[in-house]
N, C-alpha and C positions, 0 to 999 in steps of 0.2 A: 789415832784410833777413836772409835767410840767408847766412853766411858760411863757403863752402866751401872757403875755399883749401887746407886741409889734404887732401880729396879729390880725386879724379878723377871724370870722367864716367861712365867705366866702373862702378867700383863704386858711384857713387849711383845709376846706374841700375838696376842689382840690387835696389836698396833701392825705389827708385818700381814696378818692375814686382810687387813683392810687396804693394804698397798695395790695399786692394778698392775704391779709389775712382777713377773715371778722371780721370788727371792726364796733362797736357803741359806739355814742357819748352820753351819759346820763345826764341829768341836775340834780340839788342838790335834787331835787324833785322826782328822780326816772322817769322822762320821757325821751323817747328818742329823742335827738334833730337831731342826723344825723345817718343813715345807710349806709355804703360804699357800693359799688357796689357788691364786693365779697359776702359780707352778703345774699345782693338780689339774687346772682346767687346760693347760699347755698339753699334759699327757693325754686328754680326751679320753680317759680312761681310769677305774679307781686303780692307786698305785700305793704300795706299801713304801715308805720313804725312810721314816724314823729308824736311826740304827745302822744303815747303810751306809756304804762307802760313797763319798763325794766324788771321788776321782773314777770309779767304775762308768759314769757316764760319758767322760772322755776319751773312751777307748774310740781309736785305736793307738792313741799316744798319749797316756796319763803322764807322763815323766813329766813335760813341759809343766802340766798343770800342779803337779807336786811341788817343783821348785817354787813356782809363782806364789803357790800357797804357802810353803815355809818362809819366802821373803815377806811376806805380808805379815807373818805371826812373829818374826824375828826382828824384822825392823819396824814394824808399826807402819808400815807404808802402805797406799792403796797399789794394787796391782790389775793390769788389764790384761785379758785373754780372748781372743778370737778363732772363732773355729766350731765344728760342729761337734753335737752332744746326741746321746741317744736316749732317748726318754720313752718306755715302753714300745720299744722297738722303733721309734719313729725318731729321724735323723731330722736335726734342727740346727740350722748355721745360726750361732748365738756371738754374742760379744759380753763376756762375763765380766762384771766389776767387782773385784776381791777387796772387803774392806775391813779392816781387823777391827774387833769389839770385844769388851770385857763385861763379864758380870762377877762381880765381888773379885775373887781371885780367878775366876776361871777366865782364860783366853780364848775367844773363839773368832771365827770370821763369818763376815756376812756377804753372800754370793748373790750380786743382783745380775739376774740374767736378761740381757735385751735381744728378743728376736730378731735376727736380721733375713729371715728366710724370704721375706717380699723384697727387701731391698738386692738379697742376691738374687733372686730369680730375675728381677727386672733388669740389674746388670748383666745377668750371663743373656737375658734376650735382647738386650742392647747391642753387646759384642756381636751376637749371632747376627743380630739384624744390620749391624755396620758392616760385617765380613759379608753378607749377603748382597749390600747396596754396592759395595764397592767390585763384585763379581760382574754387574751389569753393564753392558756395553754402551753405557749412555751417561751423559752429566745428570746427577742428582743430589737436590740440597734441598734443605729445611729451613723456612723462615720463620722467624716467630713474630707476630703483631705487638706493635707498643700500644693498642687499644682496641676494644672490641668492635667488631662489623657484623652487620646483617646485611641480608639482602635489602632491606628497609634504609639504610645508610645513605645518607647524601650521596650521590656521586662524585662530586669533587671530593669532599671527605675521604671518601672509600678510595678515590684512587689514590690520594695523598698516603691514607695510612698504608696501603699494599706497598708503594714506592721505598717508605720508609722502613719496611720491615725489615728485620736484622736476620742474618743468616748465622743458623747455631751448629748446622750439621752440614757435610757434604763428601763426596767420596772423591776420588784420586782423578776420576775423568773430568767432574765438573771442574777442579783445580787445573788440569792441563786444556782444558778446553780455555782458559783466562790467562794461560803463560805462565802457571804456578806449578811447581813441584809439588806441593799439597795444599790443604785446606786453611793451614794454620794461619794465612796472611788473609783470608777472606772471611774468617770468623768475626762477628760483631761488625761486618760490614752491611751498609743499607744495600737494597736491591737495587735503586737507581744510579749506586756507585758502581756496582759489579756489572751490571748490563746497561749502559746509558742508554743504547737505541732503542730500549724497551719504552721509554717514554713515549715514541712514534706509536706504541701498540695500546696506549691506556684505553681505547675505545674496548679494547678485550676485555680489560679488567670490567668494565661497566657490565658488559654484555654477560660475561660472567657471574658477576649476582645478579643480576636481572633473571638468569636463569637457575638461581638459586644455589650457585656456587657448584654446578655440575663439572663431573672432570673434563676439561674442554682444552682442547688443541689449538695453538696457533702457531704460525711460522713466521720467522724473522731473518733478517741478513745483516750482516757487521763485517768490518774489517778486522779478523783477527789479530792476535797478537804478531803473528808473522807478517802481516802486511797483505795478506790474501783476503778476498771476498770470499766470506763463507755462510751457508744456510744453514739453518736450524730449524726444528719441528719442537717447540715447546709445550708441555702439558701441566696445567695446574691440578692438584691433588689438594681438595679442603680438608682441615682435620679439625672438626668441632668438639665443643665441649660446651655441655647445658644448653644446645641451641645456638650458640656464638663462637664465629670462627676465631680460633686462637692462633694457629698454624696452619702452615700449606706448605706442600712439597712442588718443587719446580723441576721438571726433567727435562733435559736439553741433548737432543740426538743430532750428530750432524749430517744432513741429509745433502750435503755439496755434490757428490757423485751423483746421489738421484736425480737432484735439478739439474745437473749438467748433463746426464743422460738425456732426460726428458727434452731439454731443450736442442741437443742433438737430433734426438728423433724427430721434436717439431720442426727441424730445419731439413732433415731428410724428406719430411713428407711434405714440408713445401716445393723442395726441388723435385720432388715426384710430381706434386700436381702441377708444378710451372712446366716440367716436360711432357706432361699430358697434354696440356694447354696449348704447349707448342706445336705436338703433335697434329693434335686438332686442328688449331690455326694453319697449321702448313698444308694439311689435306685440305682446307676451306682455300687457302691460299692458293694452291695448286689448281682446285676447279674452277676459280675466279678466274686465273691466269688463263686457263685453258678455255673457259668460256670468252674471255677478255679477247683473245688470240682470234677465234673462229668471228667473232662479232666483228673485229677490225678489220680481216682478210674480207669479211661478207662487203663493210662498207666501201672499203678501198677501190673496189670497183665501180659500183654505180656513181661513186663521188668522182672516180676519173672519167667516167662519160658525161657527166653534169660539167665538168669543168673543161673538158673538150668541148662542148656545145659554146660554153658561155665565151670560150675564147673565139671560137668562130665566128658569131654573133657579135663580139667586140671587135673584129675587124671588118666586120661587114658593117659597124655602126661608123667606124674611122672613116670611112670613106664618103659618108654622107655628114653635111653639117648640122643639118636641122637634127639629127639623132644624139646631138652630144651629150643629152640629158641622160639617154640610155646608156652609151658610153659610159658615162660617170658609175651609172648603178652598174653596168657589168663590170668595170674593174673592182669594184666593191665585192660583187660576188666573187669574182676570180681570186682577189685576195683572202677572201674567207675560206673559201676551199683550199687553198694552199695551207692557211692555217690549220685547217681539219686534217689534211694531209699530213702535216707535221706531225700534229697529234697524235694520228693513227700511225703513223711511223715508228712515234716514241712507245706507244703501247705495244707494238711488235715487237720492237728491241726488248723491251721491258720483260713479257711473257717468255722470248724466245728461249728455247732450252737446245737449241743446235751444239752438236760437239765443236770444239776447239780443233782449229787444223794448225796443228803448232809446226812450225819448222824454223832452221836455223837462219837468222836473221841478223843484220845490224841495224839495233834500235836507232843508233844515232842518226841513220840514212832516213829513216821513217821521220824523225823529228825535222831533219834538214827539209825534207818536203814539205811537210804540212805548215811548217814556217814561210816557205817559198809560196804555196798557194793562197797565204792569207795576207801577203804583203801589200797586194791591193785594198783589200779591205781594212789594214790596218791603216796602210795611208791616208785614207779618206778622213781619219779622226785625228790624224797627224801624227800616230803613234809608230815608234820604231820597232821593231824586233830585233834582239841582238841573241847571240847562240853562242854560248860557251860550253863545247863539247869536247870534253876532257880526252876520250881514246875513240875515235870513230871507226876501230876496228874491232870494236869489242863485240862479240855474237852472242846471242840468246835465243831459248826454244821458247818462240812466242806466235801466236797467230798473230800474222802481221795485219789482217785487216781488222781485227778487234785492237790491236794495240792502237793502229792508225786513227780508230775512232776515239779512244782516250785521249790521245793529243789532240784530235781536231776539237773535242768538246772543250778541253782546259783551256786551250788557247783561245778559242772563241768565246769563253766566259772572260778572259783575260781582257782580250780587246773590246768587249762589251763594258767591262767594269773599268778601265784605265780613264785615266784623265787626258785630256787634249792635249797632244804635242808632250806625251811622256813616252818612256821606254818600258819595253816588257823583255825581261830577260829570262832566256832558257838555258839552263846549265845540265850539264849530265856528268856523272862519273861513276865508278866503280868503288863500292864501301866494303871494307873488311868489318866482320864482327860489328855490325849495326847496331848499337843500342838504343836508337831512336825508332827503328822499323818495330810498330806494335806488336806484332805478333811473333817476332824473332825468338825464338826461345832458345836456339843453339848458335853456336858461331858458325857464319858463313860469306858468300860474296854476295853484294845484292849489286842489282842496276839502279842507279836514284836519279831520277828527274825532276828537276825544280822548275816551275815556272812562277816569276814573280813581277807582279805591276804594281803600279802606284794609281790608288783611286780611293774612293770610300770605304772604310773599312767596314766589314759585317759584322753587325751586333752579335754580341756573345749569345743572345736567345737562338738566332737564327743559326749561329755554327753548331749547335749541338743537333739541329734538326736537317741540315743543309742536304744530307743523303739520305733522307727521308723520301719515299715513294710520293709524288703528288706535292710537294712542298716546295712552293717559290716566290720569292717576292716579287717577282715579274709579272705584270698583269697578261702577255703574250706568252708564256713559257708555259710548259706542260708538267715541270717540275719532274721529269723523269729522266734527263741527261745525267744528271751526276750519281742517280742510284744505278743507272745502267753500266757506266765507266767504271763504279766501285763493283758490281757483281762482276765486270769482266776481269779487272786488277785480283780479285779474290779468285775466279776460276784458276787464274795463271798461280796461284798459292803467292801474291804479294799482298800490298797493303797502302793505303792513300790517306793523307791527312791533311788539313788545311786550317793555316793560322792566318789572323787579320789584325794587326794593330799598327798603330803610328802611320796611319793612311798608306799600308802596305800590305798587301794580300798574296800568301805563299800557297801552292799546291805542292807538294811532294808525294810522288811516285815511286814505291820500292817492290823492284821485282827480283825475286832469287835467281840467281845465275848458277846454281846446284844441278847438275843435270839429271841426278835421280829425281829431286824434289820438283823441278820443272816436268819431269814426265811422269811424276804421281798424280796424274788429273783422274776423272770419272772414266770408267771403264768404256763408255760409250765415244770417248774423244776419239778423233783421227789423228793421225801423226805422220808428219813429213820430214824426215831429217837427211837430209843431203849434203853435198859440196856448195851449194849455192849461198854465198856468203852475202850477196847483194840483194838489194830491194829495190825493184822500179815499179812502182804502183802505175795502173793504168789510169787513163783519163775519168773513168768511170769510178775509181776508186772515192 
């Protein structure tokens, strides 16, 4: 305790009045002997204190302060009390330090009062603020800077200071976004450690400074703690003090669902645009096809007349030796007319929209017939055609004329592309649950035709375009043959593929044997289904 036996109350009172802290001198009976100027100023109004009870200021709980007061007197040790006091009807949160003091034989207590109202108010505000921050459905964290920066700070230094900013506060959502149950393990860590990918967005910080640290959002993406790709919208909120950036808030909102929805919407819009374009192109293609068919039919007749006259004149020249040169020229004309007729025939087949005339036929019988009529052509190149037909009794619903056209085209291409003195193998079988068939979405039975020849392989870049209209690697071809046969096969709900490697080219055709699928053709198709299980093509076929 303070022993002031050498002093008196008057001189000590002057000393207390000079102190900037509110102080009361309380006698051993609990009555106030002196209140200094700072205490009276805290009351904000004239107040009579001398002789009043010290404990009355501590209502509604004076018992605790009485016990501390007595302990200070008897034990002669400092005591501490924290709580509200009421001065002139004004409630003030204080921390009261009790110090025993002695004047001669009189023992007293010096009460030094520390006003905690501002600190308490700030603590209450901070607690409310933290509870409010935790309510927000987004990650929020506050970062404090290790150095003062302004918009004029060097961009490189500015970026480094911001990335080194340390986290001082944050809510649970921010911790959860980083795979943590709470923010305790994140406090004190630098921004570059918490958000490593944010280095890639350093230019946003520089732009943020250039714009005077205005509240600015930017989007980032990162691999989240669960291994999934997540998208976030981040917002920077500055906190200035004396014109200098001291701290800033970073809000982080998960927008993965929004981005995913936007991408799905964009994809759907692209699909709709493609469908719309496809419809427009289909209409244009149909108009072009109709126009092409009309032009081809119109050209066919005069071309046939020209060809007829050219052949007649060639016959006349053949009987006269002096017209040998003219005969050669007529042969050129006839050859070019035949080439034009072939092109027109391909155009007509390509644009033809005639209905299929399906009937029950034996596809192997058609394959055998086509192989037979091509024997002489193959023999001219020394090529042998071998047949491996597994079940020649198999029947299918097909348009026999169209199917024969398919087999003719594939075999003709195989003969032309085969090496001299090689072998072409034509095989057929019925396959179940065909996984190789590109369009087979359900199990079923398929008639499979394979035509394999040995010859120069087709380049990979040509394989991708081999079925495109008017695409051909031959100078004399129209580029419509394979396009037409694919169209025929698809009209039968089948598919065709080609493989070419190791000096071998293989064409494979799949046709469904499911009667319901075979009959599910366009409404304009004509069908003839009967007991005729054989196919005898006419010489004109």
